[in-house]
C-alpha positions as CSV (number, residue, x, y, z in Angstrom):
1,M,-3.8,22.9,31.1
2,L,-2.4,23.9,27.7
3,K,-4.1,26.9,26.1
4,I,-4.5,26.8,22.3
5,P,-4.8,30.3,20.8
6,R,-7.7,30.9,18.5
7,R,-5.5,32.7,16.0
8,L,-1.8,32.5,15.5
9,H,0.2,35.6,15.8
10,P,0.1,37.5,12.4
11,T,3.9,37.7,12.1
12,F,4.1,34.0,12.4
13,S,1.1,32.9,10.3
14,L,1.6,35.0,7.2
15,P,5.2,33.7,6.4
16,L,4.0,30.2,7.2
17,L,1.1,30.6,4.8
18,V,3.3,32.0,2.1
19,L,5.8,29.1,2.5
20,L,3.0,26.5,2.4
21,L,1.4,28.0,-0.8
22,T,4.8,28.2,-2.5
23,V,5.5,24.6,-1.8
24,L,2.1,23.5,-3.0
25,V,2.3,25.6,-6.2
26,T,5.9,24.3,-6.9
27,C,4.8,20.7,-6.4
28,A,1.8,21.1,-8.6
29,D,3.9,22.9,-11.2
30,N,6.7,20.2,-11.2
31,S,4.1,17.5,-11.6
32,G,2.6,19.2,-14.5
33,Q,6.0,19.8,-16.0
34,T,6.9,16.2,-15.6
35,V,3.8,15.0,-17.4
36,A,4.3,17.6,-20.2
37,Q,8.0,16.4,-20.6
38,G,6.8,12.8,-20.5
39,K,4.3,13.5,-23.3
40,I,7.1,15.0,-25.4
41,L,9.3,12.0,-24.8
42,F,6.4,9.5,-25.3
43,D,5.6,11.3,-28.6
44,E,9.2,11.1,-29.7
45,H,10.0,7.5,-28.7
46,C,6.7,5.6,-28.3
47,S,3.9,7.1,-30.3
48,A,5.0,5.6,-33.7
49,C,3.9,2.2,-32.4
50,H,1.5,3.0,-29.5
51,R,0.0,6.3,-30.9
52,S,-0.1,9.6,-29.0
53,Q,-2.4,8.6,-26.1
54,G,-1.3,4.9,-26.0
55,Q,-4.3,3.7,-27.9
56,G,-2.2,1.1,-29.7
57,G,-1.3,0.5,-33.4
58,I,1.7,-1.6,-34.3
59,G,2.4,-1.8,-30.5
60,L,-0.1,-2.9,-27.9
61,P,-2.7,-0.4,-26.5
62,L,-1.2,0.8,-23.2
63,N,-4.0,3.1,-22.0
64,V,-6.5,0.3,-21.5
65,P,-7.4,0.4,-17.8
66,E,-7.2,-3.3,-17.4
67,F,-3.5,-3.1,-18.4
68,I,-2.2,0.3,-17.1
69,N,-3.9,-0.1,-13.7
70,N,-2.6,-3.6,-13.1
71,V,1.1,-3.2,-14.0
72,D,3.7,-1.8,-11.6
73,D,6.1,1.0,-12.5
74,F,9.0,-1.5,-12.5
75,Y,7.4,-3.5,-15.3
76,L,6.9,-0.4,-17.4
77,K,10.4,1.0,-16.8
78,A,12.0,-2.4,-17.5
79,S,9.9,-2.8,-20.7
80,I,11.0,0.7,-21.9
81,Q,14.7,0.2,-21.1
82,R,15.1,-3.4,-22.1
83,G,12.3,-3.9,-24.6
84,R,10.2,-7.1,-24.8
85,P,12.3,-9.9,-26.2
86,G,10.5,-12.0,-28.7
87,R,8.0,-9.2,-29.4
88,I,8.1,-6.1,-31.6
89,M,8.9,-3.8,-28.6
90,P,12.6,-2.6,-29.0
91,S,14.8,-1.5,-26.1
92,F,15.4,2.2,-25.5
93,D,18.6,1.8,-23.5
94,D,19.7,5.2,-24.8
95,L,17.1,6.9,-22.5
96,N,18.3,7.7,-19.0
97,T,16.5,6.8,-15.8
98,N,15.0,10.2,-15.4
99,E,13.6,10.2,-19.0
100,I,12.1,6.7,-18.4
101,N,10.5,7.9,-15.1
102,T,9.1,10.9,-16.9
103,I,7.5,8.7,-19.6
104,V,6.0,6.5,-17.0
105,S,4.6,9.5,-15.1
106,Y,3.0,10.6,-18.4
107,M,1.5,7.1,-18.8
108,R,0.1,7.2,-15.3
109,S,-1.5,10.6,-16.0
110,W,-3.9,8.8,-18.4
111,T,-5.9,7.3,-15.5
112,G,-4.6,9.5,-12.6
113,K,-4.0,6.3,-10.6
114,P,-0.7,4.9,-9.3
115,G,0.4,1.6,-10.6
116,K,-0.1,-1.6,-8.5
117,S,2.7,-2.5,-6.1
118,Y,3.7,-6.1,-6.0
119,P,5.9,-7.3,-3.1
120,A,9.1,-9.0,-4.0
121,T,9.0,-12.7,-3.2
122,T,11.7,-15.3,-3.1
123,I,11.1,-18.5,-5.1
124,S,12.9,-21.6,-4.1
125,A,13.4,-24.5,-6.6
126,D,15.1,-27.8,-6.9
127,I,17.4,-27.5,-9.9
128,G,18.0,-31.3,-10.2
129,S,14.3,-32.0,-10.2
130,G,13.7,-29.3,-12.8
131,K,16.3,-30.7,-15.1
132,K,14.8,-34.2,-14.8
133,N,11.3,-32.9,-15.6
134,V,12.5,-31.0,-18.7
135,Y,14.5,-34.0,-19.9
136,T,11.4,-36.2,-19.4
137,L,9.2,-33.7,-21.3
138,L,11.8,-33.4,-24.2
139,R,11.9,-37.2,-24.6
140,R,8.2,-37.2,-25.3
141,L,8.6,-34.9,-28.3
142,P,8.7,-36.7,-31.7
143,W,11.7,-34.7,-33.0
144,Y,13.8,-35.3,-29.9
145,P,17.1,-36.9,-31.2
146,W,17.4,-39.7,-28.5
């Protein structure tokens, strides 16, 4: 039968405890630094339209729980990098991936919840059928030339 000691040997447990505490403090500090850097970047690039806490203004409100808790990080990152074509949201392709990730981390800090994760799905389609349906729809429009 295996004997489990009640206390670990002091020379073993103290360095292990110090290492564990160092890792925990470093992780917490890095997370706090990331959020602080994200706030700086958000204030510099996003707050003119979305205001400092994402309340909205010219741009949509981002800190509404129904929005921020239901979009995944890919959507946020793509929206920042590429913008939202057809809307007022410009692209920020001058920001690097790390800066965009930092902004998204700051946005996630508003609720303290991670974003939803949506599985990638493959969609199959019949291109010929789609073209036929679009053509039929267009012929019904009064300004269609044929």
